[in-house]
C-alpha positions in Angstrom: 0.0 0.0 0.0 2.8 2.4 0.8 4.2 1.8 -2.7 0.9 2.7 -4.2 0.8 6.1 -2.5 4.6 6.9 -2.6 4.2 9.8 -5.0 1.8 11.4 -2.6 4.2 10.8 0.3 7.0 12.3 -1.7 4.9 15.3 -2.5 4.1 15.8 1.2 7.8 15.6 2.1 9.1 17.9 -0.6 6.4 20.5 -0.5 5.0 20.4 3.1 1.6 20.6 1.6 -1.6 18.8 2.7 -2.8 15.8 0.7 -6.4 14.6 0.5 -7.5 11.1 -0.6 -11.0 11.8 -2.0 -12.0 8.2 -2.9 -11.1 4.8 -1.5 -12.8 1.6 -0.6 -13.1 -2.1 -1.5 -15.8 -3.4 -3.8 -18.7 -5.1 -2.1 -18.2 -8.5 -3.9 -14.9 -8.9 -2.0 -15.2 -11.0 1.2 -16.2 -8.9 4.1 -13.1 -9.7 6.2 -10.9 -8.7 3.2 -12.8 -5.4 3.0 -12.4 -4.8 6.7 -8.7 -5.7 6.7 -7.9 -3.5 3.6 -9.8 -0.6 4.9 -8.2 -0.8 8.4 -4.7 -1.0 6.9 -5.3 1.8 4.4 -6.9 4.2 6.9 -4.1 3.5 9.3 -1.6 4.6 6.7 -3.6 7.7 5.8 -3.8 8.7 9.5 0.0 8.1 10.0 0.8 10.5 7.2 -2.0 13.0 8.1 -3.8 12.5 4.8 -7.4 13.6 4.8 -9.9 11.1 3.4 -13.4 10.3 2.2 -14.7 6.8 1.6 -16.2 6.0 -1.7 -19.1 5.6 -1.4 -21.2 5.9 1.7 -24.3 4.3 0.3 -24.6 1.7 -2.4 -22.7 1.9 -5.8 -20.7 -1.3 -5.1 -18.6 0.2 -2.3 -21.2 1.2 0.3 -20.8 1.3 4.0 -24.6 1.1 4.2 -26.9 -0.7 1.8 -29.7 0.9 -0.3 -32.1 0.9 2.7 -29.5 2.6 4.9 -28.6 -0.5 6.9 -24.9 -0.6 8.0 -23.3 -3.5 6.1 -20.6 -4.1 8.8 -20.1 -2.2 12.1 -16.4 -3.3 12.0 -16.0 -1.9 8.5 -17.2 1.5 9.6 
């Protein structure tokens, strides 16, 4: 994961600017534990490097934290 965001980390280091990750998540057809693990690890990295974030997407659209009725798909994922 660090390799995937290395350009952003380099930018932070060389410019001392703020970076924002506007979209991230794991598609809903992935096993739930995989979604939880990936999200936990990725958010941990973003927090470590003080990168702002927004999950894609909150509701539905194959990446939701809640289903179409508004029911949370996994409390642990949130």
